[in-house]
Every structure is written in C-alpha cells, then in structure tokens.
FINU-712497 format. One record per residue (C-alpha): residue in three letters; x, y, z. Coordinates in Angstrom, 1 decimal, decimal comma, padded with zeros to 4 digits. Example, Ala and Ser with C-alpha at 12.3 -4.5 7.8 and 13.67 -1.06 7.14 Angstrom:
BEGIN
- ala;012,3;-004,5;007,8
- ser;013,7;-001,1;007,1
end
This chain:
BEGIN
- met;096,9;102,6;110,5
- lys;099,1;099,5;109,8
- his;096,1;097,8;108,3
- phe;095,5;100,8;106,0
- ile;099,1;100,8;104,8
- phe;099,0;097,1;104,1
- glu;095,8;097,5;102,1
- ser;097,3;100,4;100,1
- phe;100,4;098,4;099,4
- ser;098,4;095,4;098,2
- ile;096,4;097,6;095,8
- ile;099,6;099,1;094,4
- leu;101,0;095,6;093,9
- leu;097,7;094,5;092,2
- val;097,6;097,5;089,9
- ser;101,3;097,1;089,0
- ser;100,7;093,4;088,3
- ile;097,7;094,2;086,0
- ser;099,7;096,9;084,2
- cys;102,7;094,6;083,7
- ser;100,3;091,8;082,5
- asn;098,7;094,2;080,0
- ile;102,0;095,4;078,7
- leu;103,2;091,8;078,3
- lys;100,0;090,9;076,4
- glu;100,4;093,8;074,1
- gln;103,9;092,8;073,3
- ile;103,0;089,1;072,7
- thr;099,7;089,6;070,9
- glu;100,1;090,5;067,2
- lys;097,6;093,1;066,1
- glu;095,2;092,0;063,4
- asp;094,8;094,1;060,2
- asn;091,8;096,4;060,3
- leu;089,1;094,6;058,2
- leu;087,3;097,9;057,2
- ile;090,5;099,4;055,8
- lys;091,2;096,1;053,9
- glu;087,6;096,2;052,4
- met;088,0;099,9;051,4
- tyr;091,4;099,1;049,8
- gln;089,9;096,2;047,8
- lys;087,0;098,4;046,8
- asp;089,4;101,0;045,5
- ile;091,1;098,5;043,3
- glu;087,8;097,1;042,0
- ile;086,3;100,5;041,0
- arg;089,5;101,5;039,3
- glu;089,6;098,3;037,3
- leu;085,9;098,8;036,3
- asp;086,6;102,5;035,4
- ala;089,5;101,5;033,2
- lys;087,3;099,2;031,3
- ser;084,1;101,2;031,1
- asp;084,9;104,8;032,1
- thr;081,6;105,0;033,9
- val;082,6;105,2;037,6
- asn;082,5;108,4;039,7
- leu;085,8;107,7;041,4
- glu;085,8;110,8;043,6
- glu;082,3;110,0;045,1
- cys;083,7;106,7;046,5
- asp;087,2;108,0;047,2
- lys;085,9;110,9;049,3
- lys;083,9;108,5;051,5
- his;086,9;106,3;051,9
- arg;089,2;109,2;052,8
- glu;086,8;110,4;055,4
- gln;086,6;106,9;057,0
- ile;090,4;106,8;057,1
- phe;090,5;110,1;058,9
- gln;088,0;108,8;061,4
- leu;089,9;105,6;062,0
- leu;093,1;107,6;062,5
- ala;091,4;109,7;065,1
- glu;090,3;106,5;066,9
- asn;093,8;105,1;066,7
- lys;092,6;102,2;064,5
- val;095,2;102,4;061,8
- val;097,8;100,2;063,6
- thr;099,5;097,5;061,6
- pro;101,9;098,0;058,7
- lys;099,3;096,8;056,2
- asp;096,7;099,1;057,7
- lys;099,0;102,0;057,1
- ile;100,0;101,1;053,6
- arg;096,4;100,6;052,6
- ala;095,4;103,9;054,2
- ala;098,2;105,6;052,4
- trp;096,9;104,3;049,0
- ile;093,5;105,5;049,9
- leu;094,7;109,0;050,8
- gln;096,7;109,0;047,6
- his;093,4;109,1;045,7
- thr;092,8;112,7;046,6
- ala;091,2;114,5;043,7
- ala;093,1;116,9;041,5
- lys;092,0;119,8;039,3
- ile;093,4;122,1;036,7
- cys;093,8;125,7;038,0
- asn;095,2;128,4;035,7
- gly;096,7;125,7;033,5
- glu;098,4;124,0;036,4
- leu;097,6;120,6;038,1
- thr;096,6;121,2;041,7
- ser;095,2;119,0;044,5
- leu;092,2;119,6;046,6
- ser;094,1;118,5;049,7
- pro;097,9;118,1;049,1
- glu;098,4;117,5;052,8
- asn;096,8;114,1;052,3
- phe;099,8;113,0;050,3
- leu;102,1;114,1;053,2
- leu;100,0;112,0;055,6
- ala;100,3;109,1;053,2
- tyr;104,1;109,5;053,2
- lys;104,2;109,5;057,0
- leu;102,0;106,4;057,2
- ser;104,0;104,5;054,6
- thr;107,3;105,5;056,3
- asp;106,0;104,3;059,6
- ala;104,9;101,0;058,0
- leu;108,4;100,4;056,7
- leu;109,9;101,1;060,1
- gln;107,5;098,6;061,7
- leu;108,3;095,9;059,2
- glu;112,1;096,5;059,5
- gln;111,8;096,1;063,2
- lys;110,1;092,7;062,6
- asn;112,6;091,9;059,9
- asp;109,6;091,3;057,5
- thr;111,5;091,6;054,3
- ala;108,9;089,6;052,4
- thr;106,1;092,2;052,9
- ile;108,5;095,1;052,3
- arg;109,5;093,5;048,9
- thr;106,0;092,3;048,0
- glu;104,3;095,6;048,7
- asn;107,3;097,6;047,3
- ile;107,0;099,9;050,3
- pro;110,2;101,9;049,7
- arg;108,9;103,0;046,3
- ile;105,5;103,8;047,8
- ile;107,3;106,1;050,2
- ala;109,0;107,9;047,3
- leu;105,8;108,1;045,3
- asn;103,9;109,6;048,2
- tyr;106,5;112,2;048,9
- asp;106,9;113,1;045,3
- arg;103,2;113,6;044,9
- tyr;103,1;115,9;048,0
- leu;105,9;118,0;046,6
- leu;104,4;118,1;043,1
- phe;101,0;119,3;044,3
- thr;102,4;121,7;046,8
- phe;105,5;123,2;045,1
- gly;105,3;122,0;041,5
- tyr;108,4;119,7;041,5
- gln;109,4;116,3;042,9
- lys;112,3;114,7;044,6
- phe;112,8;111,1;043,3
- gly;111,2;111,0;039,9
- thr;107,9;108,9;040,2
- gln;105,4;111,5;038,9
- phe;104,3;112,5;035,4
- val;102,2;115,4;034,2
- phe;100,3;116,0;031,0
- asp;101,5;118,8;028,7
- asp;098,3;120,2;027,2
- lys;100,4;122,1;024,6
- thr;102,0;119,1;023,1
- gly;099,6;116,4;024,3
- glu;102,5;114,5;025,9
- met;103,0;113,0;029,3
- leu;106,2;114,5;030,8
- leu;108,3;113,6;033,8
- ala;107,3;116,2;036,4
- ala;110,1;118,6;037,2
- ile;112,8;117,1;039,6
- asp;114,7;119,2;042,1
- thr;118,1;117,5;041,6
- thr;119,5;119,0;044,8
- leu;117,1;117,0;047,0
- thr;118,5;113,5;046,6
- asn;121,0;111,3;044,7
- asp;120,9;108,0;042,8
- glu;122,0;106,1;045,8
- glu;118,8;107,1;047,7
- arg;116,7;106,5;044,5
- lys;118,0;103,0;044,4
- lys;117,0;102,4;048,1
- his;113,5;103,5;047,0
- asn;113,4;101,4;043,9
- val;113,5;104,4;041,6
- glu;115,7;104,4;038,5
- pro;118,8;106,6;038,4
- leu;118,3;110,2;037,2
- tyr;120,2;109,7;033,9
- ile;118,0;106,7;032,9
- leu;114,8;108,7;033,7
- leu;116,1;111,5;031,5
- thr;117,0;109,1;028,8
- lys;113,5;107,6;028,8
- tyr;111,3;110,7;029,3
- lys;111,2;114,4;028,6
- met;111,1;116,4;031,8
- lys;109,0;119,5;032,5
- pro;111,2;122,5;033,5
- met;111,4;123,5;037,1
- pro;108,7;126,1;038,1
end
C-alpha cells in the first residue's frame, strides 16, 4: 500500500512538472505568424493592385476561398499572433456587397463584426507587449474603427466613427455614410486616428440617417 502511494505521488509530481514546464515554454516561446494567412494577405493585395490596373480580376472568387480558409484556421485555433489577427481581419473585410432595393447590403455583415473583434484583440496583445511600433505602422486603432463602422453600416445603415463612404446613385457622388453622433465623440475618434466630426462634415457631404 505504501509502495502504491509513493508511486502515485511520484506520478503526480511528474505530471505537475511537465505541466509547469509546458506553461513556462509557452510563456517564453514567441508564437510565429501563420505563413498561410500571410500568403493570403499578400495575395489579396496583389489581386487588388492588378484589378485597379486592368479591371479583369474576379475578386470575389478569390476572396471567398480566403474567407473560408480563415474560418477553418479560426476553428483550429491557428489565428494566434497579432499580425495573424490583423491580416485575417483584412481578409474578412473583403466580404462581398450587393445592391438590394437601392441600398448597399453585405452578403455576411457578421464577418465585419468578427474582423472588429480580431483587430481589437490584436491591439490588446500588442499593448501588453508594449509594441507601439507595430500598432503605429499597421494603424491598428483606425482598422478597429473601420471594421466596426463597416459592420454597423451593412447591418443598420449608419456608422459610429466616420470611416465609410457610400455612392449616391441619384447624384453620382460619394457621400460620407450616415453617422450616429450619439455613439462616440471626437476624443474617441482621435484615439482611433479618425478626424473630428466637424472636419469630416466640412470635407464631405453626409448621407442622412436611415
């Protein structure tokens, strides 16, 4: 009986030691960016540059495949690093839109909400590491605002910060999408690298609230 107790205690100590060792390794080892996400992100940039020059690229055909791969990677917990999340957010941002009854709608507006969550989490990770260089270079605060604005626009027809524009088919103009001015203030806009409301309204005509 004593022998059994000693063996059990030894196993517990061994398992505890392994667990502590694994935790320590996870804390010390810096996760590498997901290469597949990086490749998709670069491909997104390339096909948009090509389409801007030639107007010959079927963007949605490629975008749909990329979005599906991002969903798979998220399910497998392989979107881990801040850059993984920012790149994944950009890819999800490329969800197709369509005109329905004269209004711009998205095929899957929840993709923009997921992009907002991913970019917000990326900022939190970078702030914890005090990586101000990446935050500034990638302009992550503005990406967060852009993602949330796009989600609101394609879901409710207005935005919070003022990063989105819509085409007015009656006048042929690009208008600042309607802004719900009760949702935020210029102080928060500044934190997200968005111009103050009065400057936005000086520069652009704004579509009325729905």
